[in-house]
Phi, psi and omega in degrees: 000133179261121185277154169285126185239354188194158171227161178221144179228127180284155176224158170258329180227107186302314182298316180295315181296314180298317179299320179300308184291329174294313184288317185283324188233359180073017179291149173268144180229149176222115182277130174258162182275187182300329180293343176244026175070023182055033181289145176245114177282135182243126177252118180254344181211144179259155182285344179263033180297153178298152182303332182266009179290151179301140179269161174089005179288144179234161175257178184199206182198167177243135179234151184286130176294144178228135185302328185263011178260139179276158168045064180264086181226168174304142182209171177250160175241129183250128177284134179229154178285325185218107186296322179296314179297319180291327175297317177299317180297320178299313180298315181296331179276358178102005178270178181232125176277135182261093177084205181244159181298139174257140177271114176267113185308127178077355184248301181150194180268133187229135174210146179264160176210164176243131180278183183293347180259004180087010179273130177273129173222182181220164174230151183225125170264103183303147179308136179093351179258155176069030177082009179270000000 
């Protein structure tokens, strides 16, 4: 079973979006520069949570909307052992892979896909998995 490990939400204005999620939900945000696509890392749960804290919480990020990118909506990121094998599985199940995997430095291989219902999600082969 491949777990959901991350979520993403697109933005038009990074400062405004980050401020909204900090104010509305108490999330922590960290803005990265242009070399990382102006990505905003979002922390919704800390690893030092109390033992009785709810399990299964994930963190995420905010990304800048781009006019030439398809399907820019909130989505989930699914961890996979082998991104190439998972891309084949998505296609065989009736989905569409969007482009080729991108190498996120220090993180792993990332690619988006659209499921049979038109929902955009992504998969991530963490660094060190799949022979990398």
